[in-house]
C-alpha positions in Angstrom: -14.7 -3.7 8.4 -13.9 -6.5 5.6 -12.1 -5.1 2.2 -13.5 -4.6 -0.8 -13.2 -7.1 -3.7 -12.8 -5.6 -7.0 -13.4 -7.3 -10.0 -10.9 -5.1 -12.1 -10.7 -7.9 -15.2 -13.8 -6.6 -17.5 -11.3 -3.4 -16.8 -8.9 -5.2 -18.4 -10.9 -7.3 -21.2 -11.6 -5.6 -24.6 -15.1 -7.0 -25.5 -16.8 -5.6 -21.7 -18.9 -2.7 -22.7 -17.9 1.4 -21.6 -20.2 1.2 -19.2 -18.7 -2.2 -17.6 -15.1 -0.9 -16.7 -16.8 2.3 -15.4 -18.2 0.2 -13.1 -15.5 -0.4 -12.1 -14.5 2.7 -11.9 -16.8 4.0 -9.8 -16.4 0.1 -6.9 -12.5 1.3 -7.0 -13.0 5.4 -6.2 -15.8 4.2 -3.8 -13.6 2.4 -2.3 -11.2 4.6 -2.1 -13.2 7.3 -0.8 -15.5 5.2 1.9 -12.7 2.1 3.3 -9.6 3.9 1.6 -7.8 0.0 0.5 -9.5 -2.9 -1.6 -8.3 -6.1 -2.6 -8.0 -6.3 -6.7 -8.7 -9.5 -8.0 -8.1 -10.7 -12.2 -5.2 -8.1 -12.8 -3.3 -9.6 -14.8 -0.7 -9.1 -12.8 1.1 -12.4 -12.5 1.5 -13.9 -9.0 4.7 -15.4 -9.5 5.5 -11.4 -10.5 3.6 -10.2 -7.4 5.3 -12.5 -4.8 8.9 -11.7 -6.7 8.7 -8.2 -5.7 7.3 -8.8 -2.7 10.8 -10.4 -1.8 12.5 -7.8 -3.2 10.5 -5.3 -0.9 11.3 -6.9 2.3 15.6 -7.4 1.4 15.8 -3.9 0.8 14.8 -3.4 4.2 16.3 -5.9 5.9 19.7 -5.3 3.9 20.0 -1.9 4.3 23.6 -0.2 5.4 23.3 1.3 8.4 23.8 4.8 6.6 20.3 3.9 3.6 18.1 3.2 7.1 19.0 6.5 8.6 17.2 8.0 4.9 14.5 6.1 5.8 12.5 7.9 8.7 13.8 11.5 9.8 14.5 12.0 13.3 11.0 12.6 15.7 11.4 16.1 17.5 12.7 15.5 20.4 16.4 14.3 18.1 16.2 17.6 16.6 14.2 16.0 13.3 10.3 16.4 12.4 9.8 12.6 11.4 8.3 13.1 8.6 9.5 10.4 6.3 7.3 8.4 6.0 8.2 5.2 6.7 8.3 3.4 10.5 10.3 0.8 11.1 7.6 -1.9 12.2 7.5 -1.4 16.3 9.5 1.7 16.6 6.6 4.3 17.0 4.2 4.5 20.2 0.7 5.7 20.6 -2.5 3.6 19.8 -3.3 1.7 16.3 -5.6 2.6 16.3 -5.3 6.0 16.0 -3.1 7.4 13.7 -2.2 8.6 10.4 -0.3 6.2 8.8 0.7 2.9 7.2 2.4 0.4 9.0 4.0 -2.9 6.6 
């Protein structure tokens, strides 16, 4: 399944009609309901800012102290926790990648 690509440009363009903006909103709604993810083009965020954000995010997870990393994911039930933190280190999970209710990156 391919991810939907949504052109956000009309939503930001002051000359776009309300109907055009509504169409963009409907596309986003549909993508979220049917797929859960989408690519957004013409969003107005400079590509260098996006790249910087990804770099900074990666740095946080690569340079965190052991104490900080301990807070990122709760211990599993076999370790006295409930695993309910929402972030798992890459390759630090078990089970099929096809059947799971979260997203890892």
